[in-house]
Every structure is written in structure tokens, then in C-alpha cells.
LOVOMI-842039 format. One record per residue (C-alpha): x, y, z. Coordinates in steps of 0.5 Angstrom, whole numbers, plus 2048, in hexadecimal, padded with zeros to 3 digits. Last residue first. Example, Ala and Ser with C-alpha at 12.3 -4.5 7.8 and 13.67 -1.06 7.14 Angstrom:
81B7FE80E
8197F7810
//
This chain:
82370F828
82771482B
82271A82D
82572082F
828722836
828729839
82C72A83E
82972A845
828731848
82C73684C
82973C84E
82A74484D
82B743846
826748843
821745847
81B747842
818740841
81973D848
81774384B
811743848
80F73C849
80C73D850
80874284E
80573F848
80373984B
7FC73C84D
7FA73A846
7F873F840
7FE74183C
80373C83E
7FE73683E
7FC738837
803739835
805732836
7FF72F833
80073482C
80773282C
80672A82D
80072A828
80572E823
80B729824
807722823
80271E828
806717828
80D719826
80D72082A
80A71D830
810718830
81571D82E
814722834
81971F83A
81E71C835
81F723831
81C72382A
81772882B
81B72D82F
82072D829
81B72F824
818734829
81E738829
820738822
819739820
81973F825
81F742822
81D74181B
81674581D
81B74B820
81F74B819
81874B815
815751819
81C755818
81B754810
814756810
81675C815
81B75E80F
81675D80A
81176180D
80A75E80B
80A75B812
808754815
80975180E
80574B80F
80874580A
80D743810
807743815
80B73E81A
80573A81C
805734818
803736811
80973A80E
80E739813
80D731813
80B73180B
81273480A
81672F80E
81272A80A
81572D804
81C72D807
81B726809
81A724801
821725800
82371F804
82271B7FE
82971D7FB
82C71A802
82A714804
8277117FE
82B7147F9
8327147FC
83170E800
82F70A7FB
83470C7F6
83A70B7FA
83C7047F9
8397037F2
83D7097F0
83C7107EE
8417157EE
84071A7F3
83D7217F2
83771E7F0
8317217EB
82B71E7EC
82571A7E9
81E7177EB
8197137E8
8137107EB
80E70A7E9
8087087EC
8047017EC
7FD7027EF
7F96FE7F4
7F26FD7F3
7ED7027F5
7EA7027FC
7EB7097FE
7EE708804
7F2702802
7F67057FD
7FD7017FC
8027047F8
8066FF7F4
80D7017F3
8127037EE
8187087EE
81C70A7E9
82370E7EB
8287127E7
82F7147E8
8337197E5
83A71B7E6
83C7227E3
8437247E0
84372B7DF
8467307DA
8467377D9
8447397D2
8467417D3
83F7437D1
83C73F7D6
83B7377D7
83F7317D5
83D72A7D7
8417237D7
83E71D7DA
84371B7E0
83F7157E2
8397117E0
83370E7E4
82D7097E5
8297077EB
8237037EB
81F7037F1
8196FE7F3
8157017F8
8126FD7FF
817702803
81D7017FF
81F6FC7FA
8256FD7F6
8276FB7EF
82E6FF7ED
8307017E6
8377037E3
8396FD7E0
8356FE7DA
83A7047D8
83A7057D1
8327057D0
83170A7D6
83770E7D3
8327107CD
82C7127D2
8327167D6
83571A7D0
82E71C7CE
82C71E7D5
8327227D6
8317267D0
82A7277D2
82C72B7D8
82572B7DB
81E7297D8
81F7227DB
8207257E2
8267247E6
8257257EE
82C7277F1
8307237F6
8367277F8
83D7267FC
84072D7FD
84872E7FC
8467367FB
8487367F4
8457307F2
83E7327F5
83F7397F1
8407357EB
83A7317EC
8367377ED
83973B7E7
8387357E2
8317337E3
82C72F7E7
82A7347EC
8237347EA
82272D7EB
82272C7F2
82772D7F8
82B7287FC
83272B7FF
837728802
83C72C807
84272C80A
84772D805
847735806
84573980C
83F739810
83E740812
84174380C
84073E807
83873D809
838745808
83B745801
83673F7FF
830744801
8337497FD
8347457F7
82D7427F8
82A7487F8
82C74A7F1
82A7437EF
8237447F2
82274A7EF
8227527F0
81F7567EA
8227577E3
82475E7E1
8227617DA
81B7637DC
81D7687E1
81776A7E6
8177637EA
81F7637EB
81F76B7ED
8217697F4
8247627F5
81F75C7F4
81F7577FA
81F74F7FA
82074E802
826749804
82574580A
82A74180E
82973A812
822738814
823731818
82172A816
82172581B
82171E817
82671B81C
82B71B816
82B723816
828727811
82A72E811
82573380D
826738808
82173D805
8217427FF
81B747801
81674A7FD
8117507FE
80D7517F9
8097567F5
8047547EF
8027577E9
7FD7527E5
7F67567E4
7FA75D7E4
7FF75A7DF
80575F7DF
80A75B7E3
8087547E2
80C7527E9
80F7577EE
8147557F3
81475A7F9
81975F7FB
8157657FA
8107627FF
8087617FF
8077617F8
80075F7F7
7FD7587F4
8017557FA
80574F7FB
80774B801
80D747804
8107447FE
81573E7FE
81C73D7FB
8207377FC
826735800
82872E803
82E72D808
83172780A
83772980E
83D72480D
84071F811
84071D818
83971F818
83571E81F
83C71D823
83E72481F
838727821
839725829
840728828
83E72F826
83F732820
83873181D
835734823
83A73A823
83773B81C
83073B81E
831741823
83674581F
830744819
82B74681E
82F74C820
83074E819
82974E818
82875481D
82E75781A
82B757813
82475A816
827760819
82276381D
81D76881A
817764818
81875F81D
817764823
81076681F
80E75F81E
81075E826
80B764827
806761823
80675B826
80475E82D
80875E833
80575B839
80576183F
80A762845
80F75E844
815760849
81375984D
816755847
81674E849
80F74E84D
80D753848
80E74E842
808749844
80474F847
804752840
80374B83D
7FC74B841
7FA752841
7F9752839
7FE754833
80074C832
7F974A82F
7F675082C
7FC75482B
80074E828
7FA74D824
7FA754821
801753820
80074D81C
80174581C
803745823
80673E824
80873F82B
81073F82A
80E744824
80B749828
80F74882E
81574A82A
812750829
810752830
817750832
81A75582D
81575A82F
817759836
81F75A835
81D760830
81B763836
813765837
81076C838
815770833
815777832
81B779836
81F774833
81E77682C
81E770828
82376D824
825767829
82B764827
82B75D828
83075A82D
829757831
82975282C
82F74E82E
82C74F835
82574D833
828746830
82C745836
82674583A
821741836
82573B835
82573883C
81F73B83F
81C738839
81D73183B
81A733842
81473683E
81373083A
81472B840
80F72F844
80A73083E
80A72883E
809727845
80372C845
80072883F
801722844
7FD72584A
7F8728845
7F6721843
7F571C83E
7FB71E839
7F971D832
7F671782F
7EF71A82F
7EB716829
7F0712825
7F471281E
7FA711822
80071681F
80571281A
80B71081D
81271481B
81770F818
81D70E81D
82271381E
82971281B
82F71581F
82C716825
82D71C829
83071E830
830725831
835729836
83A72C831
83773182D
83073282F
831731837
838734838
836739833
83073B837
83473B83D
83973F83B
834744838
83174483F
837745843
83974B83F
83374E840
83374D848
83B750848
838756844
832757849
83775784F
83C75B84C
83676084B
833762844
//
């Protein structure tokens, strides 16, 4: 690399950092997202408006993508240089475009972005590109690449954003992180040695699965960004040894929280997790790390805690609060410092328990049926002692945001990112594809929440917006004038991206 190229790449990284980590202006609280109109048409009305939207998208992408590419270009190429038609940089660009444009599979990528239109788009920015890569070529590269190094590149990018001044303005207190496991896909045959196995030995029910423990970062303006991932993996020989247990969510939870501690630190995190983690070891780990938590507590879990709580309710009638929220009547009850022991050494903890009973009338105008009285009950373990001042914020503003990770899974699985598609049965390549998907999701989320884009997204939805933009880029004449904007590697100056403020 020449001195000139090194300086250009350094400028690209600095521009990326300045824009993403210091140049954003984000609202503290965003308004409720409006429902999409149920009407004919409703999209952009003419080709000129669609091309203007594509120009806005690529201008913002031109701010973010060059710095990402410079970071990813540091990856080691495991292939023999003399046998390579495409460089690692070109293949990484191709992989990012796959997920930025919502390609659900490698075959779809070959069909939609492997043709002449996208080839001309990229060649304007990369003259040395002689042919468009095949998705199988990318898959072979990712089989040999260090998937952990690729994941670390994403982790470092996101952690820099978390440590930025902008993020501190949005979240002056703690980082709200939700953790939950989800299954990528399952097969009846053993597609990888590291895959989990269910009902082993029963030919009719035996299944092999790829399962991931995910974490997401929940911002106060309702943005949700993918954080760290931890694949559940069986080490060599585990499936053949009946005395060994497979990997599980609780084991992966320890590994994942080690990452969170390493990159974000102690005392700056609030965890929201489901009832699987309502146990002594998880609570003790959170206390040791100085993390706050709101953990869903099921009626069947921690029987001794429930028995003490039910008894204390009769002795503490003052620990209750009535509240009206969005047409629902809420009744909160709580008890603090309930003693709980666990483990062979009888470790002792003092737990704070809060319950919420909600009642509301459900209107049913579409079906024409009479309105129905509904009742729901919730319970959580809280790191903070509950009182009348903090109970609403802890339950309504923190604990209930755990559902954001479920919405996040829905977006990645069903709205364009192909999370449930393996992309490769090679375990290393599958993990690398997921890291590229997270990079693309991070970039698309920032762009969709920018001031010049958010109105389109609010009215039509993110998936429609991405589809419309990439249709314009692939099939309209504007691709030539937008190519240099998209892959300029920091050669021009651009406006700072400003995220929506209300």
C-alpha cells in the first residue's frame, strides 16, 4: 500500500468515526411509531422522487461504508493470491451488499445483484473489477477466514459508538441490554459437528440445530442495534459421549457476559432477560459485575421465594400502587430482601420481587364481537429495592423493553436479513455470514433513523424503503452517478448524518 493510499484510508476511518460516534444528534425519546396506512398506493408517486430517495440513501451510505470497508480490509486472506480472481475487499463489499439490499440467500444474490446492473454500479468505483463475484466464491472465502476476527471487527465498531459523546447524550446512565436465545435453523441430518442435537437416537424425532444467544442494545429513541452473539457449540466428541452435556444457554450466558464486561465494563449495564435466567448463579454474576437487572420471574420458578412473597404480601399492605397506563389499570405489589439460598455451599442472596396485574377492556370492532375483559399478570426480580417512586419506571420503562429483542428477531428473520437461512453449512462460514449481516443491519438502522430518511420509513416501513432504494440502484440509470458516492473511500466531504430528534 502506498503512502497516499494509507492516508486516504486513515481519512476514511476518521470520517466514519466522526460521523457515527460524534456527529449524530438523536432524540432522548422518540414518539410512538404511527401505523402504516391501509390504502391503495401510498408510496412515492414518481420515478424522480424514488431517485431522490436513492440519492439520500447512497449519500448516507457513502459516509458510513468506506470506514467499515477499511476496518474489514485488515482481515487476513486465507487464499493463495495467484489463484484469486477477486480480492478480499471486493468479496467483502459483495457480502455487505447482499445484506444491505436484503438478499435472502446466496442464490437470490447471484440472481439479483450478480448481474450486469450491479456490476456496472460497482465497477465505476472499482475499475479493477473484471467480473462480478459469485456468492459461492464469497462462501469459500468465509470458510477459511477467521470468523472470530470478523465478529471482533463488528464488536469494536459498535463499542466505539457506545463510548461516544453522542451515545452518552442519549443514554447518560446505563446501557440497556436484552439477552435471549434463538434458533437459526434445524435439520434432520447432522450438517455440522458443532451443531446441537435433540432427541438423539430416535430416528423419527432426532434433529440438529444451530442455536445462538443474542444480545441487543436498546436506545431511548427506540433504536435497537445488534450487539454480541454467542453460538451454542458442541466440542469434539460431545455428541458421541453420553456422559457429557451439550452446550446450553446458561453456559453461553457466561461467555456472552464476559464479552459485555470486556467491551463495556462493570457498573454500566442494565440487563433485561426472560425467566430462564431467574436463578442464583445469574443474579450473583450480575451483582459481582455491578450490573442492574430486571429478570422475568415465572410462577413455577424459585418456589421458596414465591412462598415467602405470598406470605409477606399479607404483612406489607403498604407495598402496593395503583396506576392507569394507556387504558389499562395496573396493580403493583412488591416485597424486598427476600432471603434465598442456592447451590451446594448454600450461598445466600436477598431478592426483590415485584408483580403487576393488568386489567383492560379489549375492543373488538373488526370482528363485531362484544368487548372483552382481559387480565394479565407479570413478575420480575429487581436489582433495586422497590418503592412507590421507582416501581413504575423499573417495570414499565425498563422490564417491558425486553420484548424489543423479540421484535429484533422478527426483523432479522422475516424482514429481509435472512437470519433463519444458513447461507453455508460450513460452521465457520455461517458465523462469518452472520457478522456481515450485523454490519449491514447496523448501517441500515442508522440510515433509516436519519432526519432525511425517517419520514419515508415512518410512513412505509424499513423493508419497503430498502427494497425501493435497491430497485432504483440496480435497474435505473442513476446507478452511474451514485456509484462514486457509494464507494468513494473518503475522497469527498459529506454532511454529518443527523438522526431523528422527535
